C-alpha positions in Angstrom: 33.9 19.4 -2.7 30.4 18.9 -3.9 27.5 16.7 -2.7 24.5 16.3 -5.0 21.2 14.6 -4.0 20.0 12.5 -7.0 17.3 10.3 -5.3 15.4 9.6 -2.1 14.8 13.3 -1.7 11.4 14.0 0.1 10.5 10.3 -0.7 11.5 6.8 0.3 13.0 5.3 -2.8 15.7 5.7 -5.4 18.7 6.4 -3.0 21.6 8.1 -4.9 24.0 10.8 -3.6 27.0 11.9 -5.6 30.2 13.3 -4.0 32.8 15.0 -6.3 36.1 15.8 -4.6 38.4 18.7 -5.2 40.6 16.5 -7.4 37.6 15.3 -9.5 37.0 11.9 -7.9 33.4 10.9 -8.3 31.9 8.7 -5.5 28.3 7.6 -5.6 26.6 6.6 -2.4 24.0 4.0 -3.3 22.4 3.5 -6.7 18.8 2.7 -5.9 15.9 2.1 -8.1 12.7 4.0 -7.9 9.8 1.7 -7.0 6.1 1.9 -6.7 5.4 5.0 -8.8 3.4 3.5 -11.6 4.0 4.9 -15.1 6.5 7.4 -13.7 8.9 4.8 -12.4 10.5 3.8 -15.7 11.3 7.3 -16.8 12.7 8.2 -13.4 15.0 5.2 -13.4 16.3 5.9 -16.8 17.1 9.5 -16.0 20.1 9.2 -13.7 21.4 12.8 -13.6 25.0 11.7 -14.0 27.3 9.9 -16.5 27.8 6.3 -15.3 31.2 6.1 -17.0 32.4 9.0 -14.9 31.7 7.3 -11.6 35.0 6.0 -10.0 33.6 4.3 -6.9 30.1 3.3 -5.8 29.7 2.8 -2.0 26.7 0.7 -1.2 25.0 0.9 2.2 22.9 -2.3 1.7 21.3 -4.7 -0.8 17.7 -3.5 -0.9 16.7 -2.7 -4.4 15.8 1.0 -3.6 19.5 1.3 -2.7 21.2 -1.1 -5.1 18.7 -1.7 -8.0 20.2 0.5 -10.7 23.8 -0.9 -10.5 23.2 -3.2 -13.5 21.7 -0.3 -15.4 24.8 2.0 -14.9 27.0 -1.0 -15.8 25.0 -1.4 -19.0 25.7 2.3 -19.7 29.4 2.2 -19.2 30.2 2.1 -15.4 33.3 0.2 -14.8 34.3 1.6 -11.4 34.4 -0.3 -8.1 31.5 -1.1 -5.9 32.4 -1.3 -2.2 30.1 -3.0 0.3 30.1 -5.6 3.1 30.5 -9.3 2.3 26.9 -10.1 3.1 25.7 -7.2 1.0 27.6 -8.5 -2.0 26.2 -12.0 -1.5 22.6 -10.6 -1.4 23.2 -8.4 -4.4 24.2 -11.4 -6.4 20.7 -12.9 -6.1 18.6 -9.7 -5.8 19.9 -7.9 -8.8 19.6 -11.0 -11.0 16.0 -11.4 -9.7 15.3 -7.7 -10.6 16.7 -8.3 -14.1 14.4 -11.2 -14.6 11.4 -9.1 -13.4 12.5 -6.3 -15.9 12.5 -8.8 -18.8 9.2 -10.3 -17.9 7.5 -7.0 -17.4 8.8 -5.5 -20.6 7.8 -8.7 -22.5 4.2 -8.2 -21.3 4.3 -4.4 -22.0 5.7 -5.0 -25.6 2.8 -7.3 -26.4 0.4 -4.4 -25.7 2.6 -2.0 -27.7 2.6 -4.4 -30.7 -1.2 -4.7 -30.5 -1.4 -0.9 -30.7 1.1 -0.8 -33.6 3.9 0.7 -31.5 7.6 -0.1 -31.5 8.9 -2.4 -28.7 11.0 -1.0 -25.9 14.0 -2.5 -24.1 14.1 -3.4 -20.4 16.1 -1.1 -18.2 18.5 -4.0 -17.8 18.5 -7.8 -18.1 19.5 -10.7 -15.8 22.7 -10.9 -17.9 23.5 -7.3 -17.1 22.9 -8.0 -13.4 25.3 -10.9 -13.5 27.9 -9.0 -15.4 28.0 -6.0 -13.0 29.0 -8.3 -10.1 32.5 -8.2 -11.4 32.8 -4.7 -10.1 32.0 -5.6 -6.5 34.7 -5.7 -3.7 33.7 -6.9 -0.3 35.0 -4.9 2.7 34.3 -6.2 6.2 32.9 -4.0 9.0 35.6 -1.8 10.8 38.2 -2.3 8.1 39.2 1.1 6.6 39.6 1.0 2.8 41.8 3.6 1.1 40.6 5.1 -2.2 43.5 6.6 -4.2 45.1 8.2 -1.1 42.3 10.8 -1.0 39.4 9.0 0.7 39.1 6.4 3.4 35.9 4.3 3.7 34.8 2.4 6.7 31.5 0.4 7.3 29.7 0.2 10.6 26.7 -2.1 11.2 23.4 -0.3 10.8 21.3 -3.2 12.0 18.7 -2.8 9.2 19.2 -6.0 7.1 22.0 -8.6 6.8 25.1 -6.7 5.8 23.6 -3.2 6.1 26.0 -0.4 7.0 26.5 3.2 7.9 29.2 4.5 5.6 31.9 6.7 7.3 34.1 8.7 4.9 37.2 10.7 5.6 37.9 12.9 2.6 41.1 15.0 2.1 40.0 18.2 0.5 43.3 20.1 0.0 44.5 20.7 3.5 41.1 20.0 5.0 39.9 16.6 6.3 36.1 16.3 5.8 34.3 13.6 7.7 31.0 12.5 6.2 28.5 9.9 7.4 25.8 8.2 5.5 23.4 6.2 7.6 21.8 4.2 4.8 18.7 2.7 6.5 18.8 2.5 10.3 17.6 -0.6 11.9 15.8 -1.3 15.2 17.3 -2.1 18.6 16.8 -5.3 20.5 15.9 -7.3 17.4 15.8 -11.1 17.5 18.2 -11.9 14.6 20.6 -9.0 13.8 22.9 -7.0 16.0 21.8 -3.6 17.2 22.9 -0.5 15.1 26.3 0.4 16.3 27.9 3.9 16.9 30.0 5.5 14.2 32.8 8.1 14.5 32.2 11.8 14.8 31.3 13.5 11.5 31.2 17.0 10.1 28.3 16.2 7.8 25.6 13.5 8.1 23.2 12.2 5.5 20.4 10.5 7.4 17.3 8.4 6.5 14.0 9.4 8.0 11.4 6.8 6.9 9.6 6.6 10.3 10.5 10.1 11.5 7.0 10.7 12.7 6.0 7.6 14.6 6.8 5.1 17.3 6.8 1.3 16.9 5.4 -1.1 19.4 7.9 -3.5 20.9 9.1 -6.6 19.0 7.8 -8.8 21.8 4.3 -7.4 21.1 4.8 -8.1 17.4 5.3 -11.8 18.1 2.1 -11.9 20.1 0.2 -10.0 17.3 1.5 -12.5 14.7 0.3 -15.4 16.8 -3.1 -13.8 17.2 -3.3 -13.2 13.4 -2.6 -16.9 12.9 -5.1 -18.1 15.5 -7.9 -15.8 14.4 -7.5 -16.5 10.7 -6.4 -20.2 10.5 -8.1 -21.6 13.6 -11.3 -19.5 14.0 -12.1 -18.4 10.4 -10.4 -21.5 8.8 -8.9 -19.1 6.2 -5.5 -18.2 4.8 -3.2 -15.7 6.4 -1.3 -13.9 3.6 1.8 -12.0 4.7 3.3 -9.8 1.9 6.9 -9.5 2.9 10.2 -8.2 1.5 12.3 -11.2 0.6 15.3 -9.9 2.5 15.2 -9.3 6.2 11.4 -9.1 6.9 10.7 -12.6 5.6 13.4 -14.1 7.8 12.1 -12.1 10.9 8.7 -13.7 10.3 10.0 -17.2 9.7 12.1 -16.9 12.9 9.2 -15.6 14.9 7.0 -18.6 13.7 9.9 -21.0 14.5 10.0 -19.6 18.1 6.2 -20.0 18.4 6.4 -23.6 17.1 9.3 -24.3 19.4 7.2 -23.0 22.3 4.2 -25.3 21.2 2.1 -22.2 20.6 1.6 -22.5 16.8 -1.6 -24.4 15.7 -1.3 -27.5 13.5 -1.3 -25.6 10.2 1.1 -25.5 7.2 3.3 -22.4 6.6 4.6 -21.7 3.1 7.4 -19.4 2.1 6.4 -18.7 -1.5 9.3 -16.7 -2.9 12.4 -18.1 -4.6 14.3 -15.0 -3.6 13.3 -15.4 0.1 14.6 -19.0 -0.1 17.9 -17.9 -1.5 18.2 -15.0 1.0 17.5 -17.3 3.9 20.3 -19.6 2.8 22.6 -16.6 2.6 21.6 -15.5 6.0 22.6 -19.0 7.3 26.1 -18.3 6.0 26.6 -14.9 7.8 26.3 -15.6 11.5 28.9 -12.8 12.1 25.9 -10.5 11.6 23.7 -12.3 14.2 22.9 -10.8 17.6 23.0 -12.5 21.0 19.3 -13.5 21.0 19.4 -15.8 18.0 22.9 -17.2 18.8 21.6 -18.3 22.2 18.5 -19.7 20.6 20.5 -21.7 18.1 22.2 -23.6 21.0 18.8 -25.4 21.3 17.5 -25.1 17.7 20.4 -25.1 15.2 18.1 -24.1 12.3 16.1 -21.1 13.3 14.6 -20.8 9.8 13.0 -24.2 9.5 10.5 -26.4 11.3 8.4 -29.5 10.3 5.4 -27.7 8.9 7.4 -25.0 7.2 7.7 -25.4 3.4 9.8 -23.4 1.0 8.2 -23.1 -2.4 10.3 -22.7 -5.5 8.2 -23.9 -8.6 5.4 -21.8 -10.2 3.2 -24.9 -10.2 3.5 -25.3 -6.4 2.8 -21.6 -6.0 -0.4 -21.8 -8.1 -1.5 -24.8 -6.2 -1.7 -22.7 -3.0 -4.5 -20.6 -4.6 -6.8 -23.6 -5.0 -5.9 -25.1 -1.7 -8.9 -25.1 0.7 -7.1 -25.8 4.0 -6.1 -23.0 6.4 -2.4 -22.0 6.0 0.0 -19.1 6.3 1.6 -17.8 3.0 4.6 -15.6 3.3 5.4 -14.1 -0.1 7.1 -11.1 -1.8 6.8 -8.3 -2.5 6.2 -6.4 0.7 4.4 -3.5 -1.1 2.2 -6.0 -3.0 3.3 -4.4 -6.3 4.8 -7.5 -7.9 5.8 -11.1 -7.4 3.8 -14.1 -6.4 2.1 -12.4 -3.5 0.1 -10.2 -6.0 -1.4 -13.4 -7.5 -2.3 -14.7 -4.0 -4.0 -11.4 -3.1 -5.9 -11.4 -6.5 -7.2 -14.8 -5.7 -8.2 -14.2 -2.1 -8.9 -10.5 -1.5 -12.6 -10.9 -1.9 -12.8 -13.7 0.7 -13.7 -12.5 4.3 -12.0 -15.7 5.7 -8.7 -14.4 4.3 -6.4 -12.0 6.3 -3.8 -9.8 4.7 -1.2 -9.0 7.2 1.0 -6.0 6.3 4.4 -6.0 8.2 6.2 -3.0 6.7 6.1 0.3 4.9 4.1 0.7 1.7 4.9 3.7 -0.6 1.7 5.7 -0.9 1.0 4.9 -4.6 1.5 1.1 -4.3 -1.2 -1.6 -4.3 -0.3 -2.4 -0.7 -1.0 1.2 0.4 -4.3 1.3 -1.4 -5.4 -1.9 0.2 -4.2 -1.0 3.7 -5.7 2.5 3.7 -9.2 0.9 3.2 -10.0 1.3 -0.5 -13.2 -0.7 -1.1 -12.0 -1.8 -4.5 -8.6 -2.2 -6.1 -7.2 -3.0 -9.6 -5.0 -6.1 -9.8 -3.7 -7.2 -13.2 -6.2 -5.0 -14.9 -9.2 -6.4 -13.0 -11.2 -4.8 -10.3 -11.5 -6.6 -7.0 -13.7 -5.9 -4.0 -11.6 -5.8 -0.7 -13.4 -8.1 1.6 -10.4 -9.7 3.3 -9.6 -8.8 6.8 -6.7 -6.3 7.0 -4.1 -6.3 9.8 -0.8 -4.4 10.3 2.2 -5.1 12.4 4.5 -2.1 11.9 6.9 -3.1 14.7 8.3 -5.8 12.4 9.7 -3.0 10.2 13.4 -3.1 9.5 13.5 0.7 10.0 13.9 2.3 13.4 11.2 4.8 14.5 12.1 8.4 15.4 13.2 7.5 19.0 15.5 4.8 17.7 16.9 7.1 15.0 17.5 9.7 17.7 19.2 7.0 19.8 21.4 6.0 16.8 22.8 9.5 16.3 23.4 10.2 20.0 26.9 9.0 19.3 27.5 12.4 17.7 28.4 15.7 19.3 25.6 17.9 17.9 27.7 21.1 17.8 30.4 19.4 15.7 28.0 18.4 12.9 27.8 21.3 10.5 24.8 20.0 8.6 22.5 17.1 8.9 20.7 16.2 5.7 17.4 14.3 5.9 16.8 11.9 3.0 14.6 8.7 2.4 11.4 9.9 3.9 8.1 11.4 2.8 8.2 15.2 3.1 5.6 15.6 5.9 7.4 13.0 7.9 10.8 14.7 7.3 9.4 18.0 8.5 8.1 16.4 11.6 11.4 14.7 12.3 13.3 18.0 11.6 11.2 19.6 14.4 12.0 16.7 16.7 15.7 17.1 16.0 15.5 20.9 16.5 13.8 20.4 19.9 16.7 18.0 20.8 19.3 20.7 20.0 20.2 19.9 16.4 20.7 23.3 14.8 21.5 22.7 11.2 19.0 20.2 9.7 18.2 20.4 6.0 15.7 18.6 3.7 17.3 18.7 0.3 15.3 18.8 -2.9 15.9 16.5 -5.9 19.2 17.4 -7.6 20.2 20.0 -5.0 24.0 20.5 -4.9 25.8 21.7 -1.8 29.4 22.7 -1.2 30.9 20.9 1.8 
């Protein structure tokens, strides 16, 4: 049996890992899009490293685009296998992949205008909204803790990873001749003691483990501190400076955490008399989907909902859908909070808000998650004095703040806690993926000090025999 690493190797995007069984069954773990790599991104996404038509099953850990975003592309190229995921993941993919298709079409339309002006032939988008809608016919929802049999050779079971709604650790039992191989794939590992979702849950003993390592070199502050820091950012920006607090946020997971935190502050009469705008149609749809999946909620929010039935809505909170209403925020002079996608500031409406406000010292840009090093968000937050947005140079005069504890990824202590359900001496190899190389090396040393003896950091397109 072979395992090949086709993405998220020594980096944090493009998750794809291919299992080929002894009988020739091809199982792909995730099919993520590369993001935030500038001109390289398109070529990397088109070069899959496998034949989509040859994939029998795709097992999806969760809905984030760096894990799911190329499913419409492989469908376009002939994939007609089965996509297995949790019910909430399927619901989120239905909106997220369509949104990604629309972005592809819009971006390529702008790009082709430039090509035409230069006398070059137009190019096609990686996929369209229609491709994204069509690929949903391949999805089958499988609840947590319900083993799913694949052709009598493989059993799949999902365990809650606590990262975003519907996220899962994938547990596989694979019959390889007379052997039974147990393989675990953590997907992205969430945090403990969160306000909305359940904690990451233990999973059965494995022989091999593929593990994410995004924050393998740092510790987060507590989520309780995050709520205080958020309130201080609101007070300092909107009350003292009379400015706008812009919060770039991933539409799934992070946006709802911020909305819920603001709802709690409002409920406790701590939030000042200012308007809060969620300016992201995808965030609006995702929040509605979250309302449908209380089975993923933890005890904190369920208890809170006894007193406040809608934890994602309060009087001064407005969800923005139209482009006109979004543009109006940029000419608005009153203090306010704007929550908008994308989290890395690379695309979406937040990029327009930043372009319009980044040179204003009364503005605060509050980063609440990870930014891939080459993204606009990373350039702003590392202190570049000037950045390029939509082809124009902008001085960075806005105040910059960061709350990393709102990240959906666990830090290294939480990841260590997560895999404590495993007996170390029974895990033949632990493979680290989805992390920057220096971070992975740090985490490998941490694991070694804790007694993990066989930890590998695979290279792109490495193949190992299990």
